[in-house]
MIPANU-387822 format. One line per field, with one value per residue (C-alpha): x, y, z; residue number from 1. Coordinates in Angstrom, 1 decimal, decimal comma. Layout:
BEGIN
east <- X	...
north <- Y	...
up <- Z	...
nr <- NUM	...
END
This chain:
BEGIN
east <- 8,3	10,5	14,2	15,5	18,6	18,7	15,2	12,6	9,1	6,0	3,3	0,0	-1,1	-4,4	-6,4	-5,3	-5,0	-3,6	-1,5	-2,7	-0,5	-2,1	0,0	-1,0	-0,6	1,8	1,9	-0,4	0,0	-1,7	-4,6	-5,8	-7,0	-8,8	-12,3	-11,3	-8,8	-11,1	-13,4	-10,5	-8,9	-12,1	-10,8	-7,1	-3,8	-3,6	-0,3	-0,4	3,0	3,8	6,3	9,7	9,3	5,6	3,5	5,2	8,1	11,6	12,5	16,1	17,9	18,7	16,6	13,3	11,6	9,2	12,1	13,4	9,9	9,3	12,6	11,7	8,4	10,0	12,5	9,6	7,8	11,0	11,4	7,8	8,4	5,9	6,6	3,4	1,3	-1,7	-0,6	-3,2	-2,0	-3,7	-2,2	1,6	1,0	-0,1	3,1	5,0	2,8	3,9	7,6	7,3	5,6	8,5	11,3	10,1	7,6	7,9	6,7	3,5	0,7	-1,7	-1,7	-4,7	-4,1	-6,4	-6,4	-2,9	-0,7	2,7	4,4	4,5	6,1	4,7	4,1	1,9	2,3	-0,7	1,1	4,4	2,6	0,7	4,0	5,8	2,9	2,7	6,4	6,3	3,4	5,2	8,4	6,9	3,7	4,2	2,1	-0,7	-1,6	-1,3	-3,6	-6,2	-6,1	-6,1	-8,8	-11,8	-10,7	-10,5	-13,7	-15,9	-19,4	-21,0	-21,2	-17,4	-16,6	-15,0	-13,0	-11,7	-10,7	-8,8	-7,0	-6,0	-4,7	-2,8	-1,2	-0,7	1,3	4,0	7,6	8,1	11,4	10,5	7,2	9,2	11,6	8,9	7,0	10,2	10,9	7,7	8,4	9,7	9,3	8,0	7,8	5,6	8,0	8,1	4,4	4,7	6,9	4,1	2,7	0,5	-3,2	-3,9	-7,2	-7,4	-9,9	-10,7	-12,9	-15,2	-14,1	-10,3	-7,7	-6,9	-9,6	-10,7	-9,2	-5,7	-6,3	-7,8	-4,6	-2,3	-4,7	-4,5	-0,6	-0,9	-1,1	-3,8	-5,7	-9,3	-10,7	-13,4	-15,0	-15,8	-18,8	-19,5	-15,9	-12,9	-9,2	-9,2	-11,9	-11,0	-12,4	-15,5	-16,4	-14,8	-17,5	-17,2	-13,4	-13,6	-16,2	-14,1	-10,9	-12,5	-14,2	-11,0	-9,1	-11,8	-11,8	-8,0	-8,3	-11,0	-8,9	-5,9	-8,1	-9,4	-5,9	-4,9	-7,9	-7,3	-3,7
north <- 22,1	21,6	20,8	18,1	16,0	14,0	14,8	17,6	16,8	18,5	19,1	20,9	22,7	24,2	25,1	26,2	24,6	21,2	19,8	16,7	14,8	12,8	10,1	8,4	4,9	3,1	4,5	7,4	10,9	13,4	13,2	10,2	12,7	15,2	14,3	14,3	17,1	20,1	18,7	18,2	21,7	23,3	22,2	21,5	22,5	19,8	18,8	16,4	15,4	13,4	10,7	10,4	8,9	9,8	12,5	15,8	15,0	14,2	10,8	10,3	7,1	4,3	1,9	3,0	1,6	2,5	3,6	6,0	7,4	7,9	9,8	12,1	12,8	13,4	15,8	17,6	18,0	19,2	21,9	23,0	23,2	20,6	19,2	17,1	16,0	13,7	11,1	9,6	7,1	5,1	1,7	2,4	5,7	3,7	1,7	5,1	6,1	2,9	3,6	7,2	6,0	3,7	5,9	9,4	8,9	12,5	13,7	11,5	12,7	10,1	7,6	6,7	3,7	3,1	-0,3	-1,0	-2,9	-3,1	-5,5	-6,5	-9,9	-12,3	-15,3	-17,2	-18,3	-16,1	-12,9	-13,9	-14,4	-11,1	-9,1	-11,0	-10,5	-6,7	-6,3	-8,3	-6,2	-3,0	-4,2	-5,6	-3,5	-0,4	1,7	2,4	-1,3	-1,9	1,1	-0,3	-3,6	-2,0	0,6	-1,8	-3,7	-0,5	0,9	-1,8	-0,1	1,5	4,8	4,7	5,6	9,0	7,4	4,7	7,3	9,2	6,0	5,2	8,7	8,9	5,4	5,5	8,7	7,1	7,0	3,3	2,8	4,8	2,8	-0,5	0,6	1,7	-1,6	-3,7	-1,5	-2,6	-6,4	-7,7	-4,5	-5,0	-3,2	-6,0	-6,7	-3,0	-2,5	-2,7	0,4	2,6	4,8	7,2	6,5	4,5	4,3	1,5	2,1	-1,2	-1,4	-4,5	-5,2	-4,5	-6,9	-8,2	-9,5	-7,7	-10,6	-9,5	-6,0	-7,2	-9,3	-6,4	-4,1	-6,4	-6,0	-2,2	-0,4	2,1	1,2	0,8	-0,7	1,0	-0,7	1,3	-0,4	-0,8	0,2	-1,2	-0,6	3,1	4,2	7,9	7,7	5,6	6,7	10,1	11,3	8,2	8,5	12,2	11,6	8,7	10,8	13,9	12,1	10,4	13,8	15,5	12,7	13,3	17,0	16,8	14,4	16,7	19,7	17,8	16,8	20,5	21,6	19,0	20,1
up <- -12,2	-9,2	-9,8	-7,4	-7,2	-10,4	-11,6	-12,1	-10,9	-12,3	-9,7	-9,4	-6,3	-5,2	-2,1	1,4	4,8	6,1	3,2	1,4	-1,1	-3,9	-5,5	-8,8	-10,1	-12,5	-16,0	-15,1	-13,7	-11,4	-13,8	-11,7	-9,2	-11,4	-10,2	-6,5	-6,1	-6,6	-3,8	-1,4	-2,4	-0,9	2,5	2,1	0,4	-2,3	-3,9	-6,9	-8,3	-11,4	-10,3	-11,9	-15,4	-15,6	-17,0	-17,3	-14,9	-15,9	-17,2	-16,5	-17,3	-14,7	-12,7	-11,1	-8,1	-5,2	-2,8	-5,4	-6,2	-2,5	-2,0	-4,9	-3,3	0,1	-1,4	-3,1	0,2	1,8	-0,9	-0,4	3,3	4,2	7,6	8,3	5,3	4,8	2,1	-0,2	-2,7	-5,5	-6,4	-7,0	-5,2	-2,2	-2,3	-2,2	0,7	2,7	1,8	3,0	6,2	7,1	5,8	6,7	9,6	10,8	7,4	7,1	9,3	8,0	5,2	2,9	0,6	-2,3	-3,9	-3,0	-0,5	1,3	-1,2	-4,9	-4,6	-7,2	-5,0	-7,4	-11,0	-12,0	-10,6	-12,3	-15,6	-15,2	-14,8	-17,6	-20,0	-19,3	-19,8	-23,0	-24,4	-23,4	-25,1	-28,3	-28,8	-26,8	-24,3	-26,7	-27,2	-23,4	-22,8	-25,1	-23,1	-19,7	-20,2	-20,5	-17,4	-15,3	-16,6	-18,1	-18,0	-21,1	-19,3	-18,7	-22,2	-21,4	-18,6	-20,9	-23,4	-20,8	-19,7	-23,3	-23,8	-20,5	-20,5	-24,3	-24,0	-21,8	-22,8	-23,5	-21,9	-18,8	-18,4	-18,7	-16,1	-13,7	-14,2	-13,5	-10,4	-8,7	-9,0	-5,6	-3,7	-0,1	3,3	4,7	7,5	8,6	9,0	12,7	12,6	11,0	13,8	11,8	11,3	8,2	6,1	3,6	0,8	-1,1	-4,1	-4,2	-7,8	-7,4	-8,8	-5,4	-2,9	0,3	2,3	1,1	2,4	5,7	6,3	6,2	8,0	10,9	11,0	11,4	14,7	13,8	10,7	9,4	6,2	4,1	1,2	-1,9	-3,6	-7,3	-8,1	-9,8	-9,4	-10,5	-8,0	-8,1	-11,6	-11,1	-7,6	-7,0	-4,6	-2,4	-2,4	-1,4	1,3	2,8	2,7	4,0	6,9	7,9	7,9	9,8	12,4	12,8	13,0	15,6	17,7	17,5	18,5	21,4	22,5	22,3	24,3	27,0	27,3
nr <- 1	2	3	4	5	6	7	8	9	10	11	12	13	14	15	16	17	18	19	20	21	22	23	24	25	26	27	28	29	30	31	32	33	34	35	36	37	38	39	40	41	42	43	44	45	46	47	48	49	50	51	52	53	54	55	56	57	58	59	60	61	62	63	64	65	66	67	68	69	70	71	72	73	74	75	76	77	78	79	80	81	82	83	84	85	86	87	88	89	90	91	92	93	94	95	96	97	98	99	100	101	102	103	104	105	106	107	108	109	110	111	112	113	114	115	116	117	118	119	120	121	122	123	124	125	126	127	128	129	130	131	132	133	134	135	136	137	138	139	140	141	142	143	144	145	146	147	148	149	150	151	152	153	154	155	156	157	158	159	160	161	162	163	164	165	166	167	168	169	170	171	172	173	174	175	176	177	178	179	180	181	182	183	184	185	186	187	188	189	190	191	192	193	194	195	196	197	198	199	200	201	202	203	204	205	206	207	208	209	210	211	212	213	214	215	216	217	218	219	220	221	222	223	224	225	226	227	228	229	230	231	232	233	234	235	236	237	238	239	240	241	242	243	244	245	246	247	248	249	250	251	252	253	254	255	256	257	258	259	260	261	262	263	264	265	266	267	268	269
END
């Protein structure tokens, strides 16, 4: 547990080498990465925090939101002495990654975004209803009911029974008030107009059965200076759970490419 200004963050750390920061999704915890982290830790120093209001981290009162979550994560990196880190974020974790890339560019060596995007502005009636329904379920029925509804959507296949059980346990264990505040804090967030300022290399991993279509990811990839899109096949929103090997191989390949390029630049110099 790392005490920071206004909150204490729980984090796990393993491996050695170039640091890689793994950021989880809304209502979840570092457990999102449990099938990917050991593979990455064979090559890198892997840091996996629980975000404010989530998992085993502190759940102080007050409004939550992506900028606050990102500031907490940046403060954790500073306390750990991390100067250049590869950031990998799933869903809400990807939003935090975008926020870090625009607010703390000197900290982010690269950004990998998994089934996420640079804004959460509900522009359609469907999106508005989706947020309103989730908040209503949380308020009236609580996280356990929401978890039972979400789990089959994340992991629909018969062979996903264990993954569904993990989701139900993880999301169902949330503090109801903290979960509501975290959900409200995502609505309206955007760094879409700041994508042009992101200078680090970006890898966008998009599942073919994610909630949002590939076209939405392609649209923002085109706005970034140095980005590429990679499709994760036969996967839903929580691809580190249903396709952990594919996620590891994509991330590891991206980081190797960057390390080889840096080594080539040093040799040329």
